[in-house]
Backbone bond lengths (Angstrom), bond angles and torsions (degrees), N, CA, C in turn:
res aa  C-N    CA-C-N  psi(-1)  N-CA   C-N-CA  omega(-1)  CA-C   N-CA-C  phi
1 M - - - 1.483 - - 1.534 107.53 -
2 R 1.237 117.27 136.09 1.445 124.74 -171.37 1.469 111.44 -85.91
3 L 1.329 122.29 -20.73 1.492 123.26 179.49 1.539 112.16 -126.50
4 K 1.343 115.16 35.89 1.498 118.87 -171.13 1.447 109.51 -60.04
5 D 1.419 121.74 124.72 1.361 133.22 176.85 1.568 115.68 61.67
6 K 1.297 117.43 11.20 1.360 119.32 172.43 1.661 110.17 -72.31
7 V 1.258 114.59 144.55 1.507 118.31 175.36 1.492 109.44 -101.94
8 I 1.313 115.52 126.02 1.402 123.72 -166.20 1.517 110.25 -137.08
9 L 1.396 112.42 125.11 1.456 118.61 -174.30 1.541 106.64 -109.52
10 I 1.342 118.08 117.32 1.371 123.49 -177.96 1.604 110.77 -110.03
11 T 1.365 120.53 121.45 1.352 119.25 178.27 1.449 110.82 -90.58
12 G 1.322 118.14 148.29 1.411 123.30 174.58 1.550 109.70 67.79
13 S 1.359 119.67 34.80 1.428 125.38 -175.25 1.515 116.12 -101.20
14 G 1.345 113.43 26.97 1.497 115.90 176.07 1.662 112.69 -88.00
15 S 1.232 113.25 -12.82 1.468 112.64 -178.38 1.584 99.96 -157.69
16 G 1.479 109.16 175.77 1.446 121.86 173.62 1.562 117.68 56.04
17 I 1.295 113.33 -131.30 1.513 125.09 -173.81 1.628 103.56 -69.43
18 G 1.292 121.79 -46.77 1.497 122.17 172.78 1.408 119.50 -52.81
19 K 1.373 116.65 -47.83 1.399 123.87 170.91 1.461 117.96 -49.28
20 S 1.373 113.22 -57.78 1.532 124.28 -177.50 1.459 104.78 -55.24
21 T 1.423 118.97 -47.72 1.377 122.74 -175.72 1.459 112.81 -63.25
22 A 1.216 117.16 -39.99 1.587 123.68 -178.58 1.537 104.48 -64.45
23 L 1.343 115.14 -44.67 1.550 113.11 -178.58 1.489 111.44 -68.60
24 L 1.392 121.87 -34.87 1.469 122.27 178.09 1.509 113.70 -68.90
25 F 1.304 118.29 -40.69 1.439 128.97 -177.78 1.583 104.83 -63.07
26 A 1.279 118.60 -47.23 1.527 122.57 178.15 1.464 109.12 -61.31
27 A 1.181 119.16 -47.04 1.536 124.86 177.26 1.504 114.77 -55.72
28 E 1.370 111.45 -30.72 1.444 122.17 179.29 1.503 112.08 -90.42
29 G 1.331 120.97 8.01 1.507 124.88 167.51 1.467 105.58 103.05
30 A 1.292 127.64 3.10 1.588 115.72 -177.76 1.464 109.71 -85.58
31 K 1.323 113.22 162.61 1.458 125.63 165.85 1.487 104.00 -92.62
32 V 1.299 111.52 120.29 1.503 117.62 -171.02 1.426 111.80 -111.32
33 I 1.370 116.14 123.56 1.449 117.54 175.70 1.684 102.38 -97.14
34 V 1.328 114.95 121.47 1.313 121.09 177.63 1.444 116.04 -97.46
35 N 1.303 121.94 116.40 1.475 129.59 -178.17 1.525 112.68 -108.77
36 D 1.397 114.41 139.13 1.453 111.55 178.36 1.601 98.28 -168.56
37 L 1.371 120.51 159.94 1.448 122.28 173.17 1.448 110.15 -75.56
38 S 1.418 114.83 -30.18 1.507 117.72 -174.50 1.616 106.04 -90.79
39 R 1.316 111.06 123.91 1.452 112.44 -179.26 1.463 110.61 -73.74
40 E 1.305 114.99 -40.26 1.616 117.82 173.01 1.443 117.48 -50.82
41 H 1.389 115.09 -46.07 1.336 112.38 -174.12 1.616 110.00 -84.13
42 G 1.349 122.54 -23.07 1.349 125.92 168.85 1.436 119.87 -61.49
43 E 1.375 108.81 -41.88 1.523 119.99 176.51 1.545 108.47 -71.06
44 E 1.271 120.60 -30.22 1.407 120.52 177.81 1.473 112.97 -64.46
45 T 1.256 113.89 -41.64 1.401 126.04 178.70 1.481 110.37 -60.58
46 V 1.286 116.27 -50.05 1.474 124.81 179.16 1.574 110.30 -61.57
47 E 1.197 115.67 -47.40 1.522 121.58 178.44 1.493 107.90 -59.40
48 G 1.355 121.35 -45.82 1.456 125.40 179.17 1.570 111.69 -54.11
49 I 1.375 112.02 -46.22 1.551 121.32 173.80 1.603 111.36 -58.92
50 R 1.201 111.95 -52.98 1.496 114.21 -173.41 1.434 112.65 -70.48
51 Q 1.289 123.50 -24.68 1.504 130.05 173.32 1.483 109.49 -60.64
52 K 1.285 113.65 -32.12 1.535 121.40 179.92 1.387 119.24 -97.50
53 G 1.398 113.10 10.51 1.566 119.67 179.75 1.338 116.04 90.49
54 G 1.442 123.52 4.55 1.384 123.04 -174.93 1.460 113.50 -87.59
55 V 1.367 116.04 176.04 1.532 118.97 179.32 1.549 106.10 -112.54
56 A 1.230 115.18 127.52 1.616 118.09 -178.21 1.516 108.87 -147.99
57 Q 1.245 118.64 153.55 1.455 124.58 170.03 1.467 110.11 -141.22
58 F 1.226 118.19 141.90 1.573 124.13 178.25 1.429 111.62 -98.70
59 I 1.279 117.72 136.56 1.494 124.76 176.00 1.556 107.73 -134.75
60 Q 1.284 119.51 114.50 1.387 124.34 -178.39 1.562 105.43 -84.45
61 A 1.286 113.52 123.83 1.570 116.31 176.74 1.594 108.05 -158.37
62 D 1.262 114.25 151.08 1.527 119.54 169.92 1.475 109.69 -93.66
63 V 1.416 119.15 117.44 1.291 124.08 -172.49 1.604 117.22 -67.42
64 T 1.309 109.43 -6.37 1.512 117.78 179.70 1.585 109.71 -96.19
65 N 1.304 118.16 -9.37 1.451 125.22 -173.51 1.549 108.18 -103.21
66 A 1.269 119.01 114.49 1.392 131.29 -176.15 1.528 111.61 -58.32
67 L 1.340 115.72 -46.61 1.483 115.91 178.95 1.499 117.48 -69.44
68 E 1.375 118.00 -30.26 1.404 126.64 -179.93 1.536 103.81 -74.13
69 V 1.367 118.78 -45.19 1.413 119.18 -178.78 1.536 120.12 -63.70
70 D 1.421 105.68 -37.62 1.410 115.76 175.39 1.497 113.17 -61.27
71 R 1.454 112.73 -47.16 1.414 119.73 179.31 1.633 111.05 -62.71
72 M 1.286 115.12 -38.22 1.502 116.20 179.61 1.465 108.27 -62.52
73 V 1.344 116.12 -53.78 1.536 118.46 -171.89 1.585 107.61 -58.26
74 Q 1.269 111.79 -50.72 1.574 118.98 -175.60 1.626 106.06 -56.74
75 L 1.369 113.63 -41.89 1.576 112.15 178.00 1.410 108.66 -59.36
76 V 1.270 124.25 -41.67 1.459 126.76 -177.58 1.513 119.89 -61.75
77 I 1.457 105.68 -43.20 1.508 117.74 168.86 1.468 111.50 -61.80
78 D 1.361 119.53 -44.88 1.459 119.25 -176.01 1.622 111.74 -64.97
79 T 1.240 110.26 -31.24 1.475 118.34 -174.19 1.595 108.94 -82.59
80 Y 1.223 118.31 -49.69 1.514 124.43 -175.31 1.459 112.23 -114.39
81 G 1.250 126.06 -9.00 1.494 119.38 175.99 1.488 119.03 81.25
82 R 1.363 115.42 -5.08 1.409 117.94 -174.34 1.629 111.40 -168.49
83 I 1.282 118.75 162.19 1.436 122.26 164.19 1.501 108.67 -131.38
84 D 1.209 117.57 122.86 1.609 123.04 -176.61 1.552 111.80 -89.57
85 V 1.327 108.16 -36.59 1.620 117.71 -173.91 1.444 110.18 -135.76
86 L 1.351 113.48 134.97 1.511 115.79 172.63 1.545 101.05 -128.19
87 F 1.358 111.77 126.93 1.464 119.51 -177.52 1.613 102.63 -118.05
88 N 1.357 112.49 103.74 1.519 121.40 -178.29 1.510 104.93 -82.24
89 N 1.276 117.24 89.51 1.494 122.88 -169.76 1.573 110.32 -110.35
90 A 1.330 120.82 -20.05 1.514 123.17 -176.41 1.463 107.95 -60.15
91 G 1.344 119.48 134.71 1.303 124.57 171.83 1.420 116.92 -169.54
92 I 1.414 123.29 156.41 1.448 124.88 172.49 1.496 110.04 -122.90
93 S 1.394 111.76 175.34 1.519 116.33 -176.86 1.501 103.51 -111.69
94 G 1.402 113.72 167.73 1.489 115.44 176.28 1.490 101.61 -151.74
95 V 1.350 120.65 129.44 1.436 128.36 -167.96 1.626 104.88 -111.57
96 G 1.370 113.80 126.97 1.457 118.65 168.79 1.541 107.58 143.55
97 A 1.342 112.70 152.45 1.409 119.25 167.85 1.496 112.76 -67.54
98 V 1.374 117.03 178.73 1.466 114.92 177.02 1.510 115.69 -60.21
99 H 1.279 112.75 -49.77 1.489 114.67 -179.97 1.457 116.15 -62.89
100 E 1.300 119.29 -14.86 1.424 125.76 -174.14 1.491 111.98 -96.51
101 T 1.450 111.68 -14.13 1.518 118.33 -169.34 1.614 107.57 -89.82
102 S 1.209 115.19 123.02 1.463 122.28 172.41 1.504 112.91 -62.72
103 E 1.237 122.94 157.11 1.404 128.13 164.18 1.488 117.23 -56.43
104 E 1.357 105.79 -41.90 1.553 110.90 -179.60 1.531 111.50 -70.38
105 L 1.325 121.40 -33.76 1.386 120.28 -179.24 1.411 107.68 -76.98
106 W 1.336 123.64 -36.46 1.447 126.92 -178.39 1.635 107.49 -63.13
107 D 1.345 116.74 -44.99 1.366 121.95 177.08 1.498 110.76 -59.80
108 R 1.339 115.10 -44.15 1.482 115.86 -168.67 1.624 107.09 -72.32
109 V 1.266 117.83 -44.36 1.489 119.18 179.64 1.518 110.15 -65.29
110 V 1.294 123.40 -48.82 1.438 119.84 170.14 1.546 116.69 -50.70
111 N 1.325 111.54 -42.09 1.514 111.92 -178.81 1.473 113.23 -63.52
112 V 1.361 116.70 -46.42 1.473 123.32 -178.51 1.554 111.06 -67.72
113 N 1.396 119.09 -52.45 1.394 122.87 -166.31 1.605 108.37 -87.75
114 L 1.184 123.67 -21.85 1.466 122.35 176.04 1.453 112.39 -103.25
115 K 1.339 119.02 -65.32 1.426 127.27 -179.87 1.623 107.06 -54.67
116 G 1.312 111.01 -35.77 1.573 113.44 -179.78 1.440 111.08 -71.59
117 V 1.430 118.16 -9.73 1.423 112.60 169.89 1.641 113.58 -99.09
118 F 1.315 109.87 -35.62 1.463 118.93 170.90 1.528 116.27 -51.37
119 M 1.392 111.31 -56.76 1.489 118.49 -177.64 1.467 119.32 -53.54
120 P 1.275 117.42 -55.81 1.632 121.43 -179.40 1.544 102.24 -63.42
121 S 1.324 124.69 -42.82 1.385 120.76 179.14 1.496 115.58 -58.54
122 K 1.419 117.38 -41.05 1.439 121.63 -173.72 1.584 106.30 -67.83
123 Y 1.252 119.74 -25.57 1.532 117.86 -175.29 1.629 109.78 -99.19
124 V 1.305 114.80 -21.10 1.505 115.46 177.28 1.544 110.56 -89.13
125 V 1.247 118.67 -36.28 1.489 116.39 -170.75 1.657 112.00 -58.79
126 P 1.261 118.03 -41.91 1.548 120.76 -179.69 1.525 107.33 -51.30
127 H 1.332 116.66 -44.77 1.457 115.17 -178.24 1.543 116.34 -71.94
128 M 1.498 114.89 -29.70 1.386 115.38 171.80 1.483 113.48 -70.34
129 M 1.411 120.74 -29.33 1.354 125.62 178.49 1.573 109.03 -65.40
130 E 1.343 115.31 -42.19 1.439 123.19 -178.48 1.523 110.86 -66.55
131 Q 1.336 114.14 -36.60 1.454 117.49 -177.37 1.499 116.87 -59.13
132 R 1.379 110.17 -30.04 1.521 116.97 177.26 1.539 112.55 66.17
133 E 1.320 118.56 7.94 1.461 124.92 -174.03 1.640 106.61 -113.96
134 G 1.254 113.79 7.63 1.538 117.51 179.95 1.569 104.95 75.83
135 G 1.344 106.39 -166.76 1.532 120.61 -175.76 1.492 110.87 173.87
136 S 1.266 108.30 173.50 1.678 112.61 -176.67 1.509 99.48 -131.37
137 I 1.330 114.95 130.26 1.505 126.97 162.25 1.327 109.51 -112.51
138 I 1.358 115.11 130.90 1.520 122.50 -179.87 1.545 107.58 -123.51
139 N 1.317 117.58 114.07 1.423 128.10 179.42 1.519 113.99 -97.61
140 M 1.398 114.23 127.21 1.379 118.81 -177.44 1.608 107.39 -82.55
141 S 1.331 114.84 109.96 1.429 122.34 170.41 1.498 109.25 -102.55
142 S 1.342 120.56 -142.71 1.527 123.24 178.84 1.506 104.04 -165.53
143 C 1.309 112.33 154.22 1.462 116.85 176.33 1.508 111.44 -61.71
144 I 1.379 118.18 -25.42 1.468 120.24 -177.49 1.573 108.85 -76.83
145 A 1.175 120.40 4.83 1.581 124.86 160.29 1.434 105.28 -63.38
146 E 1.243 122.37 -29.52 1.519 123.30 -166.12 1.533 107.99 -108.15
147 I 1.407 116.79 -26.71 1.431 114.29 -175.11 1.638 107.60 -129.43
148 G 1.369 115.95 153.49 1.478 111.48 173.54 1.504 116.42 -77.90
149 L 1.308 114.65 149.25 1.418 122.77 174.73 1.504 112.59 -134.35
150 M 1.282 116.06 131.42 1.467 120.39 -179.19 1.425 117.11 -52.29
151 K 1.356 122.81 139.05 1.418 128.79 173.42 1.599 112.36 51.95
152 R 1.380 116.39 40.46 1.476 119.21 173.66 1.564 112.84 -132.77
153 A 1.348 110.03 41.03 1.489 117.42 -170.39 1.574 112.61 -54.64
154 V 1.221 119.91 -57.31 1.440 122.85 -175.30 1.579 109.17 -74.92
155 Y 1.218 121.13 -37.24 1.483 122.85 -178.69 1.604 104.12 -65.43
156 S 1.302 114.70 -49.35 1.578 117.20 175.08 1.496 113.99 -56.02
157 A 1.234 115.90 -45.45 1.455 122.35 178.06 1.561 109.39 -54.19
158 T 1.287 117.51 -51.23 1.481 124.47 -171.86 1.474 108.19 -67.42
159 K 1.351 117.01 -43.22 1.548 116.43 -179.02 1.497 113.09 -74.46
160 G 1.289 115.45 -28.00 1.631 113.11 170.02 1.463 108.53 -69.71
161 A 1.280 122.93 -35.54 1.452 121.90 177.13 1.632 116.07 -67.43
162 V 1.351 102.59 -31.57 1.625 104.60 176.84 1.542 111.00 -71.98
163 L 1.297 115.52 -26.77 1.555 120.18 -179.97 1.581 105.10 -71.28
164 A 1.303 117.56 -42.82 1.401 121.80 -177.15 1.494 109.56 -67.10
165 L 1.439 115.31 -41.68 1.419 117.37 -178.09 1.504 111.26 -67.17
166 T 1.299 117.93 -35.80 1.487 124.84 175.56 1.624 107.07 -55.41
167 K 1.246 120.21 -49.45 1.486 118.90 -178.23 1.521 113.23 -69.42
168 S 1.219 119.63 -36.63 1.463 123.28 173.53 1.620 110.66 -66.26
169 M 1.305 116.20 -45.76 1.524 116.41 173.07 1.501 111.30 -57.58
170 Q 1.292 121.36 -42.39 1.444 119.69 -176.08 1.491 110.53 -66.62
171 V 1.324 122.96 -36.42 1.479 117.00 172.61 1.494 115.38 -63.23
172 D 1.335 116.03 -39.41 1.545 121.44 -175.36 1.510 107.37 -68.11
173 Y 1.388 118.92 -32.61 1.563 115.47 -165.57 1.481 107.84 -116.31
174 A 1.453 119.28 2.84 1.534 113.15 173.55 1.467 117.49 -57.46
175 P 1.462 118.68 -33.81 1.440 118.52 176.54 1.484 114.57 -59.77
176 Y 1.297 119.19 -16.94 1.537 123.76 177.64 1.444 113.64 -95.86
177 N 1.308 113.03 4.22 1.596 118.35 -175.53 1.509 109.92 60.61
178 I 1.273 118.11 36.37 1.448 124.71 170.43 1.570 107.75 -96.84
179 R 1.294 115.47 122.32 1.477 118.63 174.94 1.412 111.38 -90.06
180 V 1.309 122.33 137.98 1.514 124.17 177.39 1.521 104.21 -131.73
181 N 1.343 113.79 116.38 1.517 120.68 179.64 1.476 109.40 -131.68
182 A 1.281 115.66 168.59 1.427 121.80 -174.31 1.705 111.26 -124.91
183 L 1.255 116.04 138.60 1.407 119.13 168.69 1.515 110.25 -102.10
184 L 1.467 112.76 130.45 1.466 118.84 -179.12 1.563 105.47 -119.68
185 P 1.289 116.87 87.89 1.492 122.76 178.26 1.554 103.32 -76.80
186 G 1.449 109.15 157.17 1.507 121.97 168.19 1.518 104.73 -91.83
187 T 1.308 118.15 -143.08 1.424 123.85 -177.27 1.418 107.44 -84.05
188 I 1.326 121.98 116.69 1.491 128.54 178.47 1.462 112.01 -110.62
189 L 1.319 113.83 126.86 1.503 118.54 -179.74 1.477 117.11 -68.62
190 T 1.255 117.74 77.66 1.431 124.82 -177.73 1.524 109.23 -103.21
191 P 1.317 117.63 163.61 1.473 120.99 173.97 1.483 112.47 -46.26
192 F 1.281 119.60 -42.46 1.465 131.31 176.99 1.457 106.99 -51.45
193 V 1.293 119.10 -62.78 1.502 123.89 -173.42 1.518 106.55 -63.84
194 E 1.373 122.03 -41.27 1.478 121.92 178.56 1.498 104.71 -58.05
195 D 1.249 125.32 -48.86 1.437 127.96 -172.48 1.683 105.84 -66.14
196 Y 1.340 117.73 -40.32 1.361 114.82 173.75 1.434 120.21 -61.86
197 L 1.353 112.16 -38.06 1.462 119.98 173.87 1.572 108.72 -55.17
198 K 1.265 121.63 -58.13 1.435 134.15 177.76 1.475 106.11 -42.40
199 K 1.239 121.41 -58.46 1.513 126.40 -167.30 1.511 114.28 -77.70
200 S 1.391 114.68 -25.74 1.389 118.27 -173.65 1.561 121.02 -105.07
201 Y 1.436 113.82 -6.49 1.432 118.00 -179.50 1.539 108.83 -131.74
202 D 1.263 121.70 146.43 1.394 124.68 177.65 1.541 109.11 -68.75
203 N 1.311 118.26 -37.04 1.462 124.00 179.18 1.560 106.72 -124.72
204 P 1.387 112.48 90.06 1.437 123.35 -175.90 1.612 112.18 -55.89
205 E 1.369 113.15 -44.22 1.492 118.72 -179.32 1.614 111.60 -67.02
206 E 1.268 116.41 -34.96 1.376 118.46 173.26 1.486 115.48 -62.85
207 A 1.281 112.38 -42.30 1.558 123.41 172.64 1.367 117.70 -57.79
208 L 1.471 109.25 -40.89 1.534 118.73 -179.84 1.598 109.05 -65.37
209 Q 1.194 107.31 -45.96 1.562 111.57 -177.86 1.584 113.03 -67.23
210 T 1.272 114.62 -30.05 1.439 120.63 175.96 1.443 114.17 -64.81
211 I 1.424 113.14 -44.99 1.428 124.66 176.12 1.527 112.75 -62.53
212 K 1.364 113.90 -40.35 1.507 122.36 175.29 1.407 111.67 -58.03
213 K 1.276 119.69 -43.69 1.537 126.94 -169.64 1.597 101.91 -68.66
214 R 1.264 124.25 -28.42 1.420 125.24 -174.82 1.606 107.48 -74.22
215 Q 1.295 120.14 -26.66 1.404 123.47 -171.54 1.549 105.00 -77.46
216 L 1.413 109.43 143.49 1.542 112.53 177.37 1.464 115.07 -60.57
217 G 1.264 116.52 -31.80 1.460 121.99 178.75 1.533 118.42 -88.67
218 G 1.354 112.48 -10.72 1.442 120.44 178.67 1.494 113.66 81.62
219 E 1.359 118.65 9.50 1.393 119.71 -178.10 1.535 109.84 -138.93
220 L 1.292 118.40 158.96 1.420 120.46 172.95 1.516 110.60 -90.89
221 G 1.253 121.67 160.83 1.504 126.32 178.43 1.509 114.94 -74.90
222 R 1.331 118.02 158.03 1.422 120.39 176.59 1.470 106.55 -110.05
223 P 1.349 119.45 159.07 1.502 124.71 172.13 1.447 114.18 -54.35
224 E 1.348 112.30 -32.71 1.550 116.63 177.15 1.574 112.90 -65.61
225 D 1.366 114.77 -31.97 1.402 119.19 -177.50 1.590 108.69 -66.68
226 V 1.230 117.89 -42.12 1.535 126.71 171.86 1.444 111.75 -58.28
227 A 1.339 114.71 -49.39 1.451 127.26 -173.98 1.505 107.72 -52.02
228 Q 1.405 111.99 -50.14 1.470 120.37 -176.21 1.691 111.20 -65.29
229 A 1.241 114.04 -35.67 1.552 117.99 173.98 1.540 103.94 -65.75
230 A 1.219 122.99 -48.12 1.440 122.91 179.91 1.424 116.40 -57.06
231 L 1.446 114.72 -35.86 1.487 120.36 177.39 1.503 109.84 -64.62
232 F 1.421 115.98 -41.54 1.416 118.42 178.48 1.597 112.93 -59.70
233 L 1.356 113.25 -39.18 1.552 115.34 -178.99 1.551 109.11 -74.47
234 A 1.291 119.16 -29.06 1.461 124.05 -177.41 1.513 107.59 -72.36
235 S 1.369 119.75 -36.76 1.348 122.55 -169.01 1.538 113.75 -89.88
236 D 1.318 120.50 166.99 1.426 126.75 174.53 1.495 110.83 -55.82
237 D 1.357 117.01 -23.54 1.435 116.02 -175.50 1.589 111.97 -51.39
238 S 1.294 111.64 -31.80 1.397 117.80 -171.04 1.599 113.78 -101.19
239 K 1.274 112.06 24.41 1.537 118.81 -169.72 1.553 116.62 -60.35
240 F 1.392 110.47 -20.25 1.609 115.23 176.55 1.513 111.75 -97.60
241 M 1.309 114.96 8.48 1.482 112.89 176.76 1.507 112.29 -102.68
242 M 1.300 115.84 121.58 1.422 126.46 -171.73 1.581 112.30 -132.08
243 G 1.299 118.99 119.53 1.498 122.22 178.76 1.541 113.62 65.18
244 S 1.333 117.08 25.69 1.445 119.39 -170.27 1.601 115.62 -101.75
245 P 1.265 124.35 143.66 1.428 128.15 176.55 1.550 102.51 -86.42
246 L 1.327 115.94 134.74 1.485 122.21 175.28 1.467 105.43 -117.46
247 Y 1.353 119.03 120.88 1.485 121.99 -174.57 1.545 105.13 -92.88
248 I 1.380 120.03 131.23 1.329 126.22 159.25 1.581 109.88 -124.71
249 D 1.277 114.80 74.75 1.369 121.63 -166.21 1.497 115.75 -128.78
250 G 1.396 118.93 9.97 1.465 120.32 177.49 1.548 106.49 59.63
251 G 1.300 122.19 30.04 1.472 123.70 170.87 1.468 114.73 84.03
252 A 1.369 113.05 8.86 1.598 112.92 -177.61 1.439 117.63 -59.12
253 V 1.291 112.75 -36.84 1.527 118.41 177.06 1.547 114.35 -57.64
254 F 1.296 114.51 -32.97 1.476 122.52 -162.11 1.575 106.45 -104.69
255 G 1.296 120.27 -10.92 1.420 125.39 173.64 1.512 115.12 157.19
256 K 1.266 115.99 172.21 1.411 121.08 179.08 1.522 110.87 -138.79
257 M 1.381 114.87 163.51 1.459 117.14 177.82 1.463 108.57 -84.01
258 A 1.297 115.63 147.33 1.647 114.31 -175.91 1.600 108.06 -68.59
């Protein structure tokens, strides 16, 4: 097992990529703390882990709220005495060009996608520093931090900022043997994306096929694909990776089919 007895906190792990990652990490021997705003979804993830013999605990908390995040992290420390891996996965989308983006939407997406990485890191890092055994922090960016995408102004801005933050954090915490890396997924077929297609297109299936044709491999990614990449960054297999972007995008950054 690649994560045996490691204590791992995953934000936004009630569904999608976070849920798949929580299930995989538990199967690899980790003690997983599932965090989500939705108690229903978070407890479903925990139940799925426990049914397979894994160890998991759900903590409901808003990753943008300092008091709730502080409480969550302290509860993990009180229970397990340590945090070995933090996966800052929680995030939301925002559709629109700059002139179409309301101030309310801008603030909300920045709050969740950027402050939601800053806040858990702020409260977890001091414990990792005290542990003197290092740790791994994984930040969820996106391949659109590297390429332009139509009508994704605020989402692109936040994911670019997360990548920059990752590099800055790595410089600060390298002396403590804390590794900080970023995941840069492409279009992943999560329930969120499926819902977006249904709400945004008259023919969701036709839209899906169009998006698939643009991918170099002709398919969209699955949550499990990103989970495997997160496993690599969480484990000692990636011990020489520091401040790095890891692409799981089907080649989107490097080109697309006509």
